[in-house]
C-alpha positions in Angstrom: 107.4 78.3 128.9 109.4 78.4 125.6 111.5 81.5 125.2 110.7 83.3 121.9 111.9 86.3 120.0 111.3 89.9 121.3 109.5 91.0 118.1 109.8 90.8 114.3 112.8 92.9 113.6 112.7 93.6 109.8 111.7 92.4 106.4 114.0 92.2 103.4 112.6 92.4 99.8 114.1 92.5 96.3 113.0 94.9 93.6 113.8 95.3 90.0 114.0 99.1 90.2 115.8 100.3 93.3 115.4 104.0 92.6 111.7 103.7 92.1 111.4 101.8 95.3 113.4 104.4 97.2 111.1 107.1 95.9 107.9 105.1 96.8 109.0 104.1 100.3 110.3 107.5 101.2 107.9 110.0 99.5 104.7 107.9 99.6 105.1 105.7 102.7 107.3 108.2 104.7 110.1 105.8 105.6 113.6 107.2 106.4 116.7 105.9 104.7 119.0 104.7 107.5 121.8 103.4 105.2 122.1 103.5 101.4 124.4 101.4 99.2 123.9 103.1 95.8 122.8 100.7 93.1 122.5 97.7 95.4 120.4 98.3 98.6 118.6 100.4 101.1 118.0 100.1 104.8 114.9 102.0 105.9 112.8 102.6 109.0 109.7 104.3 110.2 111.2 104.3 113.7 114.5 106.1 113.7 115.4 104.4 117.0 115.9 101.2 114.9 118.7 100.5 112.5 116.1 99.3 109.9 112.7 97.7 109.6 112.8 97.2 105.9 115.8 96.3 103.7 115.4 96.6 99.9 117.9 95.0 97.5 118.2 95.2 93.8 117.1 92.1 91.8 117.7 91.4 88.2 115.6 93.5 85.8 114.0 90.3 84.4 113.2 88.9 87.9 109.7 87.6 88.3 107.3 89.7 90.4 105.1 88.7 93.3 102.7 85.8 92.5 99.8 84.8 94.7 100.1 81.2 93.5 103.5 80.8 95.1 104.5 80.3 98.7 105.9 83.4 100.3 104.9 86.7 101.9 101.4 87.9 101.4 101.9 91.5 102.6 103.9 93.6 105.0 102.1 96.0 107.3 103.0 99.4 108.9 101.1 100.5 112.0 99.9 104.1 112.1 99.8 106.1 115.4 96.2 107.3 115.0 93.1 107.1 112.8 93.9 110.6 111.5 97.4 109.4 110.4 95.7 106.5 108.6 93.4 108.9 106.8 96.3 111.1 105.9 98.4 108.3 104.4 95.3 107.0 102.6 94.8 110.5 101.0 98.5 110.5 100.0 98.1 107.0 98.3 95.1 108.3 96.4 96.7 111.6 95.3 99.7 109.7 94.0 97.5 107.2 92.2 98.8 104.2 94.1 96.8 101.0 93.4 94.6 100.4 96.4 93.4 96.8 96.5 91.2 96.7 99.6 90.1 97.9 103.0 89.7 95.8 106.1 87.9 96.5 109.4 89.1 93.7 111.6 87.3 94.9 114.7 90.4 95.9 116.6 92.2 97.4 113.5 91.4 99.2 110.4 93.6 98.7 107.4 94.2 100.0 103.8 95.8 97.5 101.4 97.8 98.6 98.4 100.6 97.7 96.0 104.1 99.1 95.7 105.5 99.7 92.2 106.8 96.1 92.0 103.4 94.6 93.0 104.3 93.9 96.7 101.3 94.1 98.9 101.4 96.5 101.8 99.0 97.4 104.5 98.9 100.5 106.6 96.6 100.2 109.6 95.5 101.6 112.9 95.0 99.2 115.8 93.2 100.2 119.0 95.2 99.6 122.3 94.9 96.0 123.6 93.0 97.4 126.7 90.2 98.3 124.3 90.0 94.9 122.4 86.5 93.4 122.5 86.3 89.7 123.0 82.7 88.9 122.2 83.3 86.7 119.2 84.7 83.3 118.5 88.3 84.6 118.1 90.4 87.8 118.3 89.3 89.1 114.9 85.6 88.2 115.3 84.3 91.1 117.3 80.6 91.7 117.2 80.9 95.3 118.3 83.0 97.2 115.9 85.3 100.0 117.0 85.1 101.9 113.8 81.4 101.7 113.0 79.5 100.5 110.0 80.9 100.5 106.4 79.3 103.9 105.7 80.9 105.6 108.6 84.3 104.2 107.7 83.8 105.2 104.0 82.9 108.7 105.0 86.0 109.0 107.3 88.4 107.7 104.7 86.5 109.4 101.8 85.8 106.2 100.0 83.1 106.5 97.4 81.7 102.9 97.7 81.4 101.5 101.3 80.9 98.0 99.9 84.7 97.7 99.1 85.3 97.5 102.9 85.5 94.0 104.4 84.2 93.5 107.9 
């Protein structure tokens, strides 16, 4: 057996407006600043037992933003402790007029997809414990019996007006 890493340790991104990123990732997403280098970078974490999970560095003001036609990261994802926590952060996103770009019910997880002020895609999600995963489909994310119910039930729970925006 090939020895592999323990886990993904952290992501590093660049932004044009570091102060705006600091506000977004602390006030909206709830990350804690673990180390700050004023004007140049931030090290942040949801888990204060880790030195950082996300590092953010200042890019030039004229730097190009994310582009789905280029190779690179699609999104970063933050796991929530419970469905109630997911609903709470979803409400915070809506009340702060954050651009929500989608919802995904993957059978074993339920996610909300949105953009940070620089256009980086982020997902917040709840995933059921692995002991509750259902393996009745062709692959891990193809589960015939959904943990979270139909689109209407999910829309009611997250207070989404149109259940058709949820992908299953």
